[in-house]
C-alpha positions, 0 to 999 in steps of 0.5 A: 885750857878753859876757865873752871866752873866755881863748883868745888866744895869741901864736903867729906868723902862718903862712899855710898853703897847703892842696892838697885832693884831696877836697871834699864836692861833686857838682860841682867847678870847678877850671878856673874862675879866678873867685870860687867860688859854691856852689849846689844846685837842691835848696836849695828844697822845697815849702811850703804856699801863702802860707807866710811863709818865702821859699823861692823866693829861693834859685834867684833869687839865682843867676839874677840873678848870672848874668843880671847877668853877675856870675858865669858858670855855670862858677863854680858848684860843687854840694855833696853832701848833708850825711851823717848822720855830718857832722850828728852832730858838732853834732846829737844822735842822737835829734834827727836820727832824728826829724827825718830820719824825720818823727817831729817833733810839732806843738809842735816843728814850730811852733817851727821854723815849718815843717811836716815833709816829706821835701823840707824834710829834703833841702833842709836837708841840701843847704844844710848841705852847701853851707856845708861845701863853701864852707868847704872851697873857701875854705881852698883859694881864699881866698874862696867864697860859698854862695847859701843858709845861715845857719840859726843858730837851730838847737840840737843837739836841736831846731830853731827860727826857720826853722832845722832844721840849724845849717849854720854850726855843722856847718861850723865843727865839721867844720873844727875836728875834721878840719882843726884850724882855728880858726874865727871866725863873724861873724854880721851877721844881724839876729837873734842867732845863739843856736843857734850861740852855745850850741853853741860856748859852751865851745869855745875854738877857735871864736869867735862874734861877733853884731851884732843888734837887741836887741828882735828874735827870739829873746826869750831870747838866748844868750851869744856870745863877743861880742854887740853888741846895737843899737837899733831904727832903726839906720842905715848909718853907725852900723851900719858903725862898730859893725862896724869897732870890733870886727872888726879887734880880733877878727882880731888877737887870736883869729887865726882860720884861717877866717871863716864870714860870715853876711851876713843882709840882714834889717837892711835897712829894707824887711825884714819882720822886721828893725827896722833901717834899712840901705840896699842901699848900706849892706849892700854897704859892710858886706859889702865891709868884712868881706871885705876886712878878713879877706882882707887879713890872709890869712884865708880867708872863706866866706859864707852869705846868712842871713835876709831876708824880703819878699813880693817874691821878686825884690827879696829875691833881688837884696838877697841877691846883694849879698854875692856882688857885694861878694865879686866886687869883693874877689876882683878887687881882691885879685887872688885 
């Protein structure tokens, strides 16, 4: 557990209703009364055969949500590609130039886990745009979920661990700079959000909270505002108790204007890179608890799917759709 930023105030809680006339979106769905889902067909790109990253999961998440009648197509918003100006609020000019133009050397590519291509640049920019749009929509509607996102290992000047642009950091910085919103990042991916922690280590208006497996990647951890390192093999009940012991306190003390929730499914017992022992039901209860706890306090939530690794793409996509299913339940129960 780390030291906590000295940023807490006694200001009265005021619920603001923001009427937005502009979204970073190719397609908006103002007419739909259902939970907003943010998706783009360009969340994917081609990778070498047998590459470890499960790129095909993103369209399958949306497929199963529609197939199982969790959502309809009328609920699906499409983001704009993240502009260079938007990315500059987090990433360095030199890194963006090299990343976008393809002047990334082999060592840097090995650190990210991806060979460079125009396709990978495009998908990462759309994915980042999706997280920004989910945050914008959540400010207006109270809750919104992307079908991608959670690239929390990307640093300002380099990518790492399958993360090339830090979508959570870009969205949080955008909300802070253009909307004057305080942001709590709840990162429940099994891996510590080291890039996000580093980016906001001296920013009092963004609070980073990470529950992660201590003996997992990254080997060298950064200091989040609150880090909870858990042991290998942790199961549903103990994991949920850990989250329950800290989330309400952060909401009451930090008093965020919006929560960005990374609902990584790699704590699952079948995950190839996880080392924890959560079940599908455990993930569902986790997601339900986080969103209900936040929304019940009048704080908007935008969710991303985070990490999840399996050779069985359909099983993995169904697992990633747990957060959208839990969000749909929250949407109904809270009368949103």
